[in-house]
PAFITOR-727438 format. One record per residue (C-alpha): chain; x negated, z negated, y; residue number from 1. Coordinates in Angstrom, 1 decimal, decimal comma. Layout:
N
<site><unit>A</unit><u>X</u><w>Z</w><v>Y</v><pos>NUM</pos></site>
...
This chain:
194
<site><unit>A</unit><u>-19,9</u><w>-31,8</w><v>-109,3</v><pos>1</pos></site>
<site><unit>A</unit><u>-19,6</u><w>-31,5</w><v>-113,1</v><pos>2</pos></site>
<site><unit>A</unit><u>-19,9</u><w>-28,0</w><v>-114,3</v><pos>3</pos></site>
<site><unit>A</unit><u>-17,4</u><w>-27,3</w><v>-117,0</v><pos>4</pos></site>
<site><unit>A</unit><u>-17,2</u><w>-23,5</w><v>-117,9</v><pos>5</pos></site>
<site><unit>A</unit><u>-13,7</u><w>-24,0</w><v>-119,3</v><pos>6</pos></site>
<site><unit>A</unit><u>-12,4</u><w>-25,7</w><v>-116,1</v><pos>7</pos></site>
<site><unit>A</unit><u>-9,6</u><w>-23,9</w><v>-114,0</v><pos>8</pos></site>
<site><unit>A</unit><u>-11,0</u><w>-25,7</w><v>-111,0</v><pos>9</pos></site>
<site><unit>A</unit><u>-13,0</u><w>-23,4</w><v>-108,4</v><pos>10</pos></site>
<site><unit>A</unit><u>-15,8</u><w>-24,2</w><v>-106,2</v><pos>11</pos></site>
<site><unit>A</unit><u>-17,1</u><w>-22,3</w><v>-103,2</v><pos>12</pos></site>
<site><unit>A</unit><u>-20,6</u><w>-20,7</w><v>-103,6</v><pos>13</pos></site>
<site><unit>A</unit><u>-22,8</u><w>-20,2</w><v>-100,6</v><pos>14</pos></site>
<site><unit>A</unit><u>-20,8</u><w>-17,2</w><v>-99,5</v><pos>15</pos></site>
<site><unit>A</unit><u>-17,4</u><w>-19,0</w><v>-99,5</v><pos>16</pos></site>
<site><unit>A</unit><u>-16,0</u><w>-16,9</w><v>-102,4</v><pos>17</pos></site>
<site><unit>A</unit><u>-13,9</u><w>-19,0</w><v>-104,9</v><pos>18</pos></site>
<site><unit>A</unit><u>-15,3</u><w>-18,9</w><v>-108,5</v><pos>19</pos></site>
<site><unit>A</unit><u>-14,7</u><w>-20,9</w><v>-111,7</v><pos>20</pos></site>
<site><unit>A</unit><u>-16,7</u><w>-24,0</w><v>-112,2</v><pos>21</pos></site>
<site><unit>A</unit><u>-19,8</u><w>-23,4</w><v>-114,2</v><pos>22</pos></site>
<site><unit>A</unit><u>-19,6</u><w>-19,7</w><v>-113,7</v><pos>23</pos></site>
<site><unit>A</unit><u>-23,0</u><w>-18,1</w><v>-112,5</v><pos>24</pos></site>
<site><unit>A</unit><u>-23,5</u><w>-15,9</w><v>-109,1</v><pos>25</pos></site>
<site><unit>A</unit><u>-26,4</u><w>-13,4</w><v>-108,7</v><pos>26</pos></site>
<site><unit>A</unit><u>-29,1</u><w>-15,6</w><v>-107,2</v><pos>27</pos></site>
<site><unit>A</unit><u>-27,5</u><w>-18,8</w><v>-108,1</v><pos>28</pos></site>
<site><unit>A</unit><u>-30,1</u><w>-20,0</w><v>-110,4</v><pos>29</pos></site>
<site><unit>A</unit><u>-30,8</u><w>-23,1</w><v>-108,3</v><pos>30</pos></site>
<site><unit>A</unit><u>-27,4</u><w>-24,5</w><v>-109,2</v><pos>31</pos></site>
<site><unit>A</unit><u>-28,0</u><w>-23,8</w><v>-113,0</v><pos>32</pos></site>
<site><unit>A</unit><u>-28,6</u><w>-27,1</w><v>-114,8</v><pos>33</pos></site>
<site><unit>A</unit><u>-30,0</u><w>-26,7</w><v>-118,1</v><pos>34</pos></site>
<site><unit>A</unit><u>-31,1</u><w>-30,3</w><v>-118,9</v><pos>35</pos></site>
<site><unit>A</unit><u>-32,0</u><w>-33,1</w><v>-116,5</v><pos>36</pos></site>
<site><unit>A</unit><u>-33,6</u><w>-30,9</w><v>-113,8</v><pos>37</pos></site>
<site><unit>A</unit><u>-33,1</u><w>-27,5</w><v>-112,5</v><pos>38</pos></site>
<site><unit>A</unit><u>-36,5</u><w>-25,6</w><v>-111,7</v><pos>39</pos></site>
<site><unit>A</unit><u>-35,9</u><w>-26,4</w><v>-107,9</v><pos>40</pos></site>
<site><unit>A</unit><u>-35,1</u><w>-30,1</w><v>-108,5</v><pos>41</pos></site>
<site><unit>A</unit><u>-38,1</u><w>-30,4</w><v>-110,8</v><pos>42</pos></site>
<site><unit>A</unit><u>-40,3</u><w>-28,9</w><v>-108,2</v><pos>43</pos></site>
<site><unit>A</unit><u>-38,8</u><w>-31,3</w><v>-105,5</v><pos>44</pos></site>
<site><unit>A</unit><u>-39,4</u><w>-34,2</w><v>-107,8</v><pos>45</pos></site>
<site><unit>A</unit><u>-43,0</u><w>-33,3</w><v>-108,4</v><pos>46</pos></site>
<site><unit>A</unit><u>-43,6</u><w>-32,8</w><v>-104,8</v><pos>47</pos></site>
<site><unit>A</unit><u>-41,9</u><w>-36,1</w><v>-103,5</v><pos>48</pos></site>
<site><unit>A</unit><u>-44,0</u><w>-39,0</w><v>-102,6</v><pos>49</pos></site>
<site><unit>A</unit><u>-41,0</u><w>-41,3</w><v>-103,7</v><pos>50</pos></site>
<site><unit>A</unit><u>-41,6</u><w>-40,3</w><v>-107,3</v><pos>51</pos></site>
<site><unit>A</unit><u>-44,8</u><w>-42,2</w><v>-107,2</v><pos>52</pos></site>
<site><unit>A</unit><u>-43,4</u><w>-45,1</w><v>-105,5</v><pos>53</pos></site>
<site><unit>A</unit><u>-40,7</u><w>-45,4</w><v>-108,2</v><pos>54</pos></site>
<site><unit>A</unit><u>-43,3</u><w>-44,8</w><v>-111,0</v><pos>55</pos></site>
<site><unit>A</unit><u>-45,1</u><w>-47,9</w><v>-109,4</v><pos>56</pos></site>
<site><unit>A</unit><u>-42,0</u><w>-50,2</w><v>-108,6</v><pos>57</pos></site>
<site><unit>A</unit><u>-40,3</u><w>-49,7</w><v>-111,9</v><pos>58</pos></site>
<site><unit>A</unit><u>-43,1</u><w>-51,2</w><v>-114,1</v><pos>59</pos></site>
<site><unit>A</unit><u>-43,8</u><w>-53,9</w><v>-111,5</v><pos>60</pos></site>
<site><unit>A</unit><u>-40,0</u><w>-54,8</w><v>-111,4</v><pos>61</pos></site>
<site><unit>A</unit><u>-39,9</u><w>-55,2</w><v>-115,1</v><pos>62</pos></site>
<site><unit>A</unit><u>-43,0</u><w>-57,3</w><v>-115,1</v><pos>63</pos></site>
<site><unit>A</unit><u>-41,6</u><w>-59,6</w><v>-112,7</v><pos>64</pos></site>
<site><unit>A</unit><u>-38,5</u><w>-60,0</w><v>-114,6</v><pos>65</pos></site>
<site><unit>A</unit><u>-40,4</u><w>-60,9</w><v>-117,9</v><pos>66</pos></site>
<site><unit>A</unit><u>-42,2</u><w>-63,7</w><v>-115,9</v><pos>67</pos></site>
<site><unit>A</unit><u>-39,1</u><w>-64,8</w><v>-114,3</v><pos>68</pos></site>
<site><unit>A</unit><u>-37,0</u><w>-64,8</w><v>-117,5</v><pos>69</pos></site>
<site><unit>A</unit><u>-39,5</u><w>-66,9</w><v>-119,1</v><pos>70</pos></site>
<site><unit>A</unit><u>-39,5</u><w>-69,2</w><v>-116,1</v><pos>71</pos></site>
<site><unit>A</unit><u>-35,7</u><w>-69,5</w><v>-116,4</v><pos>72</pos></site>
<site><unit>A</unit><u>-35,7</u><w>-70,2</w><v>-120,0</v><pos>73</pos></site>
<site><unit>A</unit><u>-38,4</u><w>-72,9</w><v>-119,5</v><pos>74</pos></site>
<site><unit>A</unit><u>-36,4</u><w>-74,4</w><v>-116,8</v><pos>75</pos></site>
<site><unit>A</unit><u>-33,2</u><w>-74,4</w><v>-119,1</v><pos>76</pos></site>
<site><unit>A</unit><u>-35,1</u><w>-75,9</w><v>-122,1</v><pos>77</pos></site>
<site><unit>A</unit><u>-37,1</u><w>-78,5</w><v>-120,1</v><pos>78</pos></site>
<site><unit>A</unit><u>-35,3</u><w>-79,1</w><v>-117,0</v><pos>79</pos></site>
<site><unit>A</unit><u>-38,7</u><w>-78,6</w><v>-115,0</v><pos>80</pos></site>
<site><unit>A</unit><u>-39,6</u><w>-75,8</w><v>-112,6</v><pos>81</pos></site>
<site><unit>A</unit><u>-36,3</u><w>-74,7</w><v>-110,9</v><pos>82</pos></site>
<site><unit>A</unit><u>-38,2</u><w>-74,1</w><v>-107,7</v><pos>83</pos></site>
<site><unit>A</unit><u>-40,8</u><w>-71,6</w><v>-109,3</v><pos>84</pos></site>
<site><unit>A</unit><u>-37,8</u><w>-70,1</w><v>-111,4</v><pos>85</pos></site>
<site><unit>A</unit><u>-35,7</u><w>-69,6</w><v>-108,3</v><pos>86</pos></site>
<site><unit>A</unit><u>-38,6</u><w>-68,1</w><v>-106,3</v><pos>87</pos></site>
<site><unit>A</unit><u>-39,2</u><w>-65,8</w><v>-109,2</v><pos>88</pos></site>
<site><unit>A</unit><u>-35,5</u><w>-64,5</w><v>-109,3</v><pos>89</pos></site>
<site><unit>A</unit><u>-35,6</u><w>-64,0</w><v>-105,4</v><pos>90</pos></site>
<site><unit>A</unit><u>-38,9</u><w>-62,0</w><v>-105,9</v><pos>91</pos></site>
<site><unit>A</unit><u>-37,3</u><w>-59,9</w><v>-108,6</v><pos>92</pos></site>
<site><unit>A</unit><u>-34,2</u><w>-59,5</w><v>-106,4</v><pos>93</pos></site>
<site><unit>A</unit><u>-36,2</u><w>-58,1</w><v>-103,6</v><pos>94</pos></site>
<site><unit>A</unit><u>-37,8</u><w>-55,6</w><v>-105,8</v><pos>95</pos></site>
<site><unit>A</unit><u>-34,5</u><w>-54,6</w><v>-107,0</v><pos>96</pos></site>
<site><unit>A</unit><u>-33,3</u><w>-53,9</w><v>-103,6</v><pos>97</pos></site>
<site><unit>A</unit><u>-36,4</u><w>-52,1</w><v>-102,7</v><pos>98</pos></site>
<site><unit>A</unit><u>-36,3</u><w>-49,8</w><v>-105,9</v><pos>99</pos></site>
<site><unit>A</unit><u>-32,8</u><w>-49,0</w><v>-105,3</v><pos>100</pos></site>
<site><unit>A</unit><u>-33,4</u><w>-48,0</w><v>-101,5</v><pos>101</pos></site>
<site><unit>A</unit><u>-36,6</u><w>-46,0</w><v>-102,4</v><pos>102</pos></site>
<site><unit>A</unit><u>-34,7</u><w>-44,7</w><v>-105,4</v><pos>103</pos></site>
<site><unit>A</unit><u>-31,8</u><w>-43,4</w><v>-103,4</v><pos>104</pos></site>
<site><unit>A</unit><u>-34,2</u><w>-41,7</w><v>-101,0</v><pos>105</pos></site>
<site><unit>A</unit><u>-35,7</u><w>-40,0</w><v>-104,0</v><pos>106</pos></site>
<site><unit>A</unit><u>-32,4</u><w>-39,0</w><v>-105,4</v><pos>107</pos></site>
<site><unit>A</unit><u>-31,4</u><w>-37,5</w><v>-102,0</v><pos>108</pos></site>
<site><unit>A</unit><u>-34,9</u><w>-35,5</w><v>-101,9</v><pos>109</pos></site>
<site><unit>A</unit><u>-34,5</u><w>-34,2</w><v>-105,5</v><pos>110</pos></site>
<site><unit>A</unit><u>-30,6</u><w>-33,9</w><v>-106,0</v><pos>111</pos></site>
<site><unit>A</unit><u>-29,3</u><w>-33,8</w><v>-102,4</v><pos>112</pos></site>
<site><unit>A</unit><u>-27,1</u><w>-37,0</w><v>-102,9</v><pos>113</pos></site>
<site><unit>A</unit><u>-28,1</u><w>-40,5</w><v>-102,1</v><pos>114</pos></site>
<site><unit>A</unit><u>-26,5</u><w>-41,8</w><v>-105,1</v><pos>115</pos></site>
<site><unit>A</unit><u>-24,6</u><w>-40,8</w><v>-108,2</v><pos>116</pos></site>
<site><unit>A</unit><u>-26,1</u><w>-37,3</w><v>-108,5</v><pos>117</pos></site>
<site><unit>A</unit><u>-24,8</u><w>-35,7</w><v>-111,8</v><pos>118</pos></site>
<site><unit>A</unit><u>-28,1</u><w>-36,4</w><v>-114,0</v><pos>119</pos></site>
<site><unit>A</unit><u>-28,3</u><w>-40,0</w><v>-113,0</v><pos>120</pos></site>
<site><unit>A</unit><u>-24,6</u><w>-40,9</w><v>-112,4</v><pos>121</pos></site>
<site><unit>A</unit><u>-24,1</u><w>-43,4</w><v>-115,3</v><pos>122</pos></site>
<site><unit>A</unit><u>-27,7</u><w>-45,0</w><v>-114,5</v><pos>123</pos></site>
<site><unit>A</unit><u>-26,5</u><w>-45,4</w><v>-110,9</v><pos>124</pos></site>
<site><unit>A</unit><u>-23,0</u><w>-46,9</w><v>-112,1</v><pos>125</pos></site>
<site><unit>A</unit><u>-24,9</u><w>-49,6</w><v>-114,2</v><pos>126</pos></site>
<site><unit>A</unit><u>-27,5</u><w>-49,9</w><v>-111,2</v><pos>127</pos></site>
<site><unit>A</unit><u>-24,5</u><w>-51,1</w><v>-109,1</v><pos>128</pos></site>
<site><unit>A</unit><u>-23,5</u><w>-53,7</w><v>-111,7</v><pos>129</pos></site>
<site><unit>A</unit><u>-27,0</u><w>-55,0</w><v>-111,7</v><pos>130</pos></site>
<site><unit>A</unit><u>-27,2</u><w>-55,4</w><v>-107,8</v><pos>131</pos></site>
<site><unit>A</unit><u>-23,8</u><w>-57,1</w><v>-107,9</v><pos>132</pos></site>
<site><unit>A</unit><u>-25,2</u><w>-59,8</w><v>-110,3</v><pos>133</pos></site>
<site><unit>A</unit><u>-28,4</u><w>-60,3</w><v>-108,6</v><pos>134</pos></site>
<site><unit>A</unit><u>-26,6</u><w>-60,4</w><v>-105,2</v><pos>135</pos></site>
<site><unit>A</unit><u>-24,3</u><w>-63,1</w><v>-106,6</v><pos>136</pos></site>
<site><unit>A</unit><u>-27,2</u><w>-65,1</w><v>-107,8</v><pos>137</pos></site>
<site><unit>A</unit><u>-28,6</u><w>-64,9</w><v>-104,1</v><pos>138</pos></site>
<site><unit>A</unit><u>-25,3</u><w>-65,7</w><v>-102,5</v><pos>139</pos></site>
<site><unit>A</unit><u>-25,2</u><w>-68,8</w><v>-105,0</v><pos>140</pos></site>
<site><unit>A</unit><u>-28,5</u><w>-70,0</w><v>-104,1</v><pos>141</pos></site>
<site><unit>A</unit><u>-27,9</u><w>-69,6</w><v>-100,3</v><pos>142</pos></site>
<site><unit>A</unit><u>-24,4</u><w>-71,1</w><v>-100,3</v><pos>143</pos></site>
<site><unit>A</unit><u>-25,1</u><w>-73,8</w><v>-102,9</v><pos>144</pos></site>
<site><unit>A</unit><u>-22,5</u><w>-72,5</w><v>-105,4</v><pos>145</pos></site>
<site><unit>A</unit><u>-22,6</u><w>-73,3</w><v>-109,0</v><pos>146</pos></site>
<site><unit>A</unit><u>-25,8</u><w>-75,4</w><v>-109,5</v><pos>147</pos></site>
<site><unit>A</unit><u>-29,2</u><w>-74,6</w><v>-111,1</v><pos>148</pos></site>
<site><unit>A</unit><u>-28,1</u><w>-74,3</w><v>-114,6</v><pos>149</pos></site>
<site><unit>A</unit><u>-25,2</u><w>-72,0</w><v>-113,9</v><pos>150</pos></site>
<site><unit>A</unit><u>-27,4</u><w>-69,9</w><v>-111,5</v><pos>151</pos></site>
<site><unit>A</unit><u>-30,2</u><w>-69,8</w><v>-114,1</v><pos>152</pos></site>
<site><unit>A</unit><u>-27,6</u><w>-68,3</w><v>-116,6</v><pos>153</pos></site>
<site><unit>A</unit><u>-26,4</u><w>-66,0</w><v>-114,1</v><pos>154</pos></site>
<site><unit>A</unit><u>-29,9</u><w>-64,7</w><v>-113,5</v><pos>155</pos></site>
<site><unit>A</unit><u>-30,5</u><w>-64,2</w><v>-117,1</v><pos>156</pos></site>
<site><unit>A</unit><u>-27,0</u><w>-62,2</w><v>-117,4</v><pos>157</pos></site>
<site><unit>A</unit><u>-28,3</u><w>-60,1</w><v>-114,4</v><pos>158</pos></site>
<site><unit>A</unit><u>-31,6</u><w>-59,6</w><v>-116,2</v><pos>159</pos></site>
<site><unit>A</unit><u>-29,7</u><w>-58,5</w><v>-119,5</v><pos>160</pos></site>
<site><unit>A</unit><u>-27,9</u><w>-55,9</w><v>-117,5</v><pos>161</pos></site>
<site><unit>A</unit><u>-31,0</u><w>-54,8</w><v>-115,9</v><pos>162</pos></site>
<site><unit>A</unit><u>-32,7</u><w>-54,3</w><v>-119,1</v><pos>163</pos></site>
<site><unit>A</unit><u>-29,8</u><w>-52,1</w><v>-120,3</v><pos>164</pos></site>
<site><unit>A</unit><u>-30,3</u><w>-50,2</w><v>-117,1</v><pos>165</pos></site>
<site><unit>A</unit><u>-34,1</u><w>-49,9</w><v>-117,5</v><pos>166</pos></site>
<site><unit>A</unit><u>-33,5</u><w>-48,5</w><v>-120,9</v><pos>167</pos></site>
<site><unit>A</unit><u>-31,3</u><w>-45,9</w><v>-119,6</v><pos>168</pos></site>
<site><unit>A</unit><u>-34,0</u><w>-44,8</w><v>-117,1</v><pos>169</pos></site>
<site><unit>A</unit><u>-36,6</u><w>-44,8</w><v>-119,8</v><pos>170</pos></site>
<site><unit>A</unit><u>-34,5</u><w>-42,7</w><v>-122,2</v><pos>171</pos></site>
<site><unit>A</unit><u>-33,7</u><w>-40,2</w><v>-119,2</v><pos>172</pos></site>
<site><unit>A</unit><u>-37,4</u><w>-39,8</w><v>-118,6</v><pos>173</pos></site>
<site><unit>A</unit><u>-38,3</u><w>-39,3</w><v>-122,2</v><pos>174</pos></site>
<site><unit>A</unit><u>-35,4</u><w>-36,6</w><v>-122,3</v><pos>175</pos></site>
<site><unit>A</unit><u>-36,8</u><w>-35,1</w><v>-119,2</v><pos>176</pos></site>
<site><unit>A</unit><u>-40,4</u><w>-35,1</w><v>-120,8</v><pos>177</pos></site>
<site><unit>A</unit><u>-39,1</u><w>-33,5</w><v>-123,9</v><pos>178</pos></site>
<site><unit>A</unit><u>-37,0</u><w>-30,9</w><v>-121,9</v><pos>179</pos></site>
<site><unit>A</unit><u>-40,2</u><w>-30,0</w><v>-120,0</v><pos>180</pos></site>
<site><unit>A</unit><u>-42,3</u><w>-29,6</w><v>-123,2</v><pos>181</pos></site>
<site><unit>A</unit><u>-39,6</u><w>-27,6</w><v>-124,6</v><pos>182</pos></site>
<site><unit>A</unit><u>-39,5</u><w>-25,2</w><v>-121,9</v><pos>183</pos></site>
<site><unit>A</unit><u>-43,4</u><w>-25,0</w><v>-121,9</v><pos>184</pos></site>
<site><unit>A</unit><u>-43,4</u><w>-24,3</w><v>-125,8</v><pos>185</pos></site>
<site><unit>A</unit><u>-45,6</u><w>-27,4</w><v>-126,5</v><pos>186</pos></site>
<site><unit>A</unit><u>-44,6</u><w>-30,1</w><v>-128,8</v><pos>187</pos></site>
<site><unit>A</unit><u>-43,9</u><w>-33,5</w><v>-127,2</v><pos>188</pos></site>
<site><unit>A</unit><u>-45,9</u><w>-36,2</w><v>-128,6</v><pos>189</pos></site>
<site><unit>A</unit><u>-44,0</u><w>-38,0</w><v>-131,3</v><pos>190</pos></site>
<site><unit>A</unit><u>-42,6</u><w>-41,4</w><v>-130,5</v><pos>191</pos></site>
<site><unit>A</unit><u>-44,0</u><w>-41,6</w><v>-127,1</v><pos>192</pos></site>
<site><unit>A</unit><u>-42,7</u><w>-40,9</w><v>-123,6</v><pos>193</pos></site>
<site><unit>A</unit><u>-45,2</u><w>-38,0</w><v>-123,9</v><pos>194</pos></site>
């Protein structure tokens, strides 16, 4: 739920007493969001095995996308290699589905929601579009819709959307690192993900 201190909307805290959204109750520190993670969420993130899984799958998926994009462009330029290009898109799509499933498990463990938790709401919205485009490609291959050139272009559009989504997540990771460095009182590395 979005916390807007000026809102007239009420929420029910753990004891059921209505309070204004964004107002704090004694002992309600776990629900106070200052930045990307509350202290409890950060602890759950750090303890979750799914954090490591995401950390492995995300760069792997990006690497597969780069190779696949090169194969698709090569096909569009030369007309050769459609089978390998198609296989690469299917592998990329499988990795996307896998990272979305494991990511939703991670989001549930850390934030208590399978998807669309407040800190990652817009990343999840864009991810749904990315999944839709990749799924349309798979459906096109399986049903024989379009043709190889149209499907290659669809895959490249899906990859462009995926790249936007990857940038969203990298920026969010960087913001989390900067937040944590600021809370520890240590300067973050300049220009890096620190």
